[in-house]
N, C-alpha and C positions, 0 to 999 in steps of 0.2 A: 441299757435295758428299757428305759423309758421310751426311747425313740422307737424301739421295736414294738412296744405295746401300742403306740400311736399308729404305727403303720399297718399292723396286722388287721385291725378292724376295717381300716380303709381298703386294704387289699381284698378282704372278704366281701366288702360292699361292691367293689368294682367287679370281682369275680361273679357274684350273684347277678349283678346288672348285665354282664356280658352273657351269662348263661340264660338269663331271662330273654335277652334279645335273640339269642340263638333259638330258644324255644318258640318265640313268636314267629321267627322265620320258618320253622318247621310246620307251624300251624297253617300258614298261608300256602295254599295249594298252588303250584305253578301250572301254567297252561300245558296241556299235553303236547309233547314233541311230535312233529310230523314224521310219519314213516314214509319210506320210499315206495312208490307204486309204479307199475307198468301201465301207463295210460292207454285206455281203449277208445278214447274220444279224440276226434280230429276237430280242433278248434281253430277258427280264423278270426283274428282281431281286425275288425273293419275300421275302427277309428277310436280315438280317446281324446278327451279335451276337458279342461277345467270349466265348470259352469257356475261355481260360486267360490267365495273365499271363506266365509263364516257360515257354519251350519246353523239351521234355525233352532229355536227353543222347543218347538213341537215336532210332529212327525213330518219328516222330509221324504215325501214320496215322489216318484216319477210315474209318468204314464207312457206306455208304449202300445201303439195300435197301428192300424193301417194308415192313419193320418200323420204319424210321425212319432217323435220322442219329445215329451213335454217335461220341463223342469223349471224350478224357480230358485231364487237366491233370497237370503234373509233381508237384503237391502232393497228388495222390491222389483228385481228383474224377473220377468217370466219369458221363457224361451220355447220355441218349437224348432226341432231339427228334423231334417229328412233322414231316412234310413241310411243315406250315404254320408251323413254327418254335416251336411250343409245347413246353414241357418235359413229357415223358412220365414220366421219373423221374430222380433224381440220387442217386448213392451216393458217400459219402465214406469211402475206405479208410484215411484218416489215415496214409498212408505216402508216401514219395517214389517216383514211378513213372518208369521209364527208357524204356520202349517199349510200343507197342500202337497201335491196338487190332486184335486178330485176332478174327474171328467165324466160328464153324462150329457147325452142328447145335444151335442155340439157346443157345450159350455164347459169352461174350466173354472175351478173354484180354489181360491186362496184366502187366507185369513190373517188377522193381526191379533196380538196378545190382548188388546183392549176390546175385543168383540167385533172387529170389522170383518165383513164378508164381502168378497169381490168376485163378480162373475165376468168372465172374458169370453169372447167369441173364439172358439178353437181354430177357426179357419184363418184368422188374421190377427188375433190378439187384442182386438178393440174391446174397450170396457163396455159391458152391457148394462151393469148396474152395481151399486154398492149399498150395503145395508149394515145395520149394527144390531147385535144381540147382547144380552146381559151376561157378561162373564168372560173369563179368559178362554181362548180357543187354542188347544194344543193338538187336536185331532183333525182329520180330513173330512170336509163335508161330503155328503152323498145325496144323490137325487134319483127319483123314479120317473122323471119327466113331468111331474106335477109340482112337487115341492123339493126344496133343498133342506136336508136335516143336518143340524149342527149340535154337537154336545159340547158343553162348556164345563170348566173345572168345578163349578158350583153345583153340579148335579142336574143341570137343566138341559133338556132337549128342545130346541126351537126349530119350528118349521117355517120356512120362507117360501113365497111364491117363486117358482123357477123363472117365470117370465119377467117379473119386475122387482123381486126381492122384498115384496111387502109381507108383513107379519101374517101368519095363518094361525098358529097355535103354539102352546108351550106346555111341556110336562116337567114336573120337578120331582126328582127322586130324593129319598132320605139319605143324607150323607153321614158317614161315620165321623167321629171326632178327629180321626187321623187317617190320611189316605196318601197314596202315591201321587206325585204331581204329573198326572197324565190322564187321558180319557180314551175310551174305546170309540172307534169309528162306527157310526150307524150303518146298518146293512139292510138293503131292501131285497126281498125275495117274494116273487109273485105280487100279491097285493098287500103285503105286510112289511112292517119295519121292525128290526130287532136291534136293541141297544144294550150293551153291558155297562154296569155302574160300579162305582167305588165301594158300594156296600156289599159287593159280591153277588148281585142279582143280575139276571138277564130278563129283559122285558120285551113283550110283543105288543106293538102299537098299531092301531088302524091309522094309516097315513093321512086320510082326508080330514078326520075329526080330531085326531090325537088321543082317542080313547084307548086306554090300556086294556088289552085282552087278557093278559096275565103277566105277572112278575114273580119269578121263582128264583131261589138261591142256586147259584152254580156250586157254591160250597157253603159250609156252615163254620163260622169261626169258633175255634176251640182254644185259642191262645189265652194266656193269663195276663199278659201285658198288652198295652196299646199297640206296640210294634208287632207283637206276635199275632194280633188280630187284624193286621193289614191283609185284606183279601180282595183287593181291587180286580175288577175285570177290565184290563187296559187293552187287551188284544181285540182284533176284529173277529166277531163270531162268524162261523161258517154254517150255511144252511144247505142241506141236500136231502132229497127223497123223504121229505116230511120230518127230518131231524135237524135240530139246531145244536151245534157243537160250540161250547164256550169253555174257557179256562181262566182260572184266577191265580193271582200271586199268592203264594203260601197256602194253596188250597187244593183244588181238584180240576180235572177236566170232566165235563158232564155232557151227556147226550140227552136232549130234551125233546119230547114229542111236541111238535109245533101246534097241534090242534088242542091238546089238553093241558100242556104245560107240565106233564108228568115226566119225572126223570126215568129214562130207560136204563142207563148205567152211569156209574161215576167211578173215577179212578184218581188216586192221590197223585198230584203233580203240581209243580209251581212254575208258572211262566207268564210273561207279558208279551210273548211273541204270537203273531197271527197263526191260526190253525190252517193247515192245508188238507182238503178233502179230495180224494181221488178214488174212483171205483169202489165206493162204499168203505174205504179205509181212511183213517185220519193220521196225519203226521204232524209232529210238534217238536220244537226245540225247547227244552226246559231251562230253568234259570242257571243250571250248571253247564249248559251247552251239550247236554246229552240229547241225541236225536232218537225219537221214539215213534213207533208205529203201532196203531191199534185197529182192531176191527171196528168199523163204525156201527155195526149192528149189535155187537155183544160187549165191546170194550176189552176183549181179550188181547193181550200183548202179542204182537206179531214178531217184532224184533226191536232191538235197541242197540245203540253203539256209544261207547265212551271214548272213541278215538279222538274226538275234538273237545273233550271236557275242558272247561275254563277258557276256551278260545273265543268267547263272546260272539257266538254264531248269530247270523241273521235268521229270520223266519225262513223256512224252506219254500222253494218254488219248484214246480214240476216242468221238466224239459224232456220230452220224449219219455223214455223209461228210466229217467234219472230224477233224483231230488238234488237240487243245488242249494248249497249254503255258503255264505261268505264269512270270513273270520277277521280278527283284529289286526292281522298282518297283511291284509289285502288279498289273501288266497281265496279262490273259489274251489269248492270240493263237490265232486259229482258222485253221488251215492246211488247204487242200484236200488230201485224202489222196492224190489222184491225181498231183499235181504239186508240192506244197509251197508253193503261192502263198497268201499271207495274204488271207483274205476276210472277216475279222471281228476286232474287238478290243473289249475291255471292261476297265475298271479296277475291280478288286474291292476295292482298298484302297491303302494307301500303303506297305506293308511287303512284304518278299519272300514270294512264294508258295512254300509248302513241300509242299503236297499237293493233288491233284485227284482227285475220284471222280465217276463218271458212273452215273446210274440212269435208264433209259428216256430221256426227253428233258430230264432235269435234270442240272445240274452243281453240285457242292459244291466250294468253294475254301477252303483254310485257309492263313493267312499266319503268319509267325513272331512276330507280335504277339498271336496268339491269336484273330484275327477269322475267323469262319466265315461264308461268304457262300453263299447258295443261289440258283441261277439256273435259269430255265426257257427253253428254246428254243421259240419259237412257229413 
């Protein structure tokens, strides 16, 4: 009897533990299973190759335009490939790179974690200049042909001269006590610069002087704890037809009048993905990988799909009449832009897709194993 009395509590403990584990498993939502589709899209894979081994700490972007396909590796290699997949040039900077690539006015921009900014000639990869800003750089620099704007994780936006990398001005935002480790890429539109910050604000800055025209909240924190008050604007804002669209983590997507800074509409959504604007509508993947479409003028929901929930989707890109998103298993999904229905699918690799870029009728896909795949839509 004594032995049984000893074993019973132990058995109960084990049973409670196992039930607890089972309960935890039920709480963790599994990624949505892919459903079969009849593809309506004719895709031709032109080429695929490894361009790096280790993904960078910051935003790993590629550039695709008429000059070629530009990529970089965290160990300092910057590459340019032709649209046929042949190497045009390769430059080894022999440093660890944290973020890139930005391309403007014939120059490429890559950065290091300790504030290094490097400008390369996009025609041949030759180093034009290097400079240093104060802070960690995890987002891609931008240029308007006069300055290069860089945001660092300490809340600073620094402007460097495009021609020689010399310091022009600096703006410092007020950081919250706790924020995500990431920053928004500055965006130029017409004669203005727009930057999202970790405090949940979007700012409009005059690029020549660095004078702030307005800084308004994309969302207002209502959380009780420090973690619940994380409302970083880490995605790249989108500017179109006099409206700036920005979204925050654990917050909202807001449409802001660029002249007055007044909020036109605001809808609750959490995301760190870049916003896509097309034909006065905005498209966004939220933190649960639900794809959502809104009217850019009114904020009215046009459609949404949960078909890829928890599949770690990329930000959407537009290719013809389709939105394209990549997922954690290397699949590319082609959604009808009018209704969100999936009409095509292609597996570009076996690793998570981290970046998509469109040029004319082609699509470049980069995954976190370093595989760059180039597709053509016939």
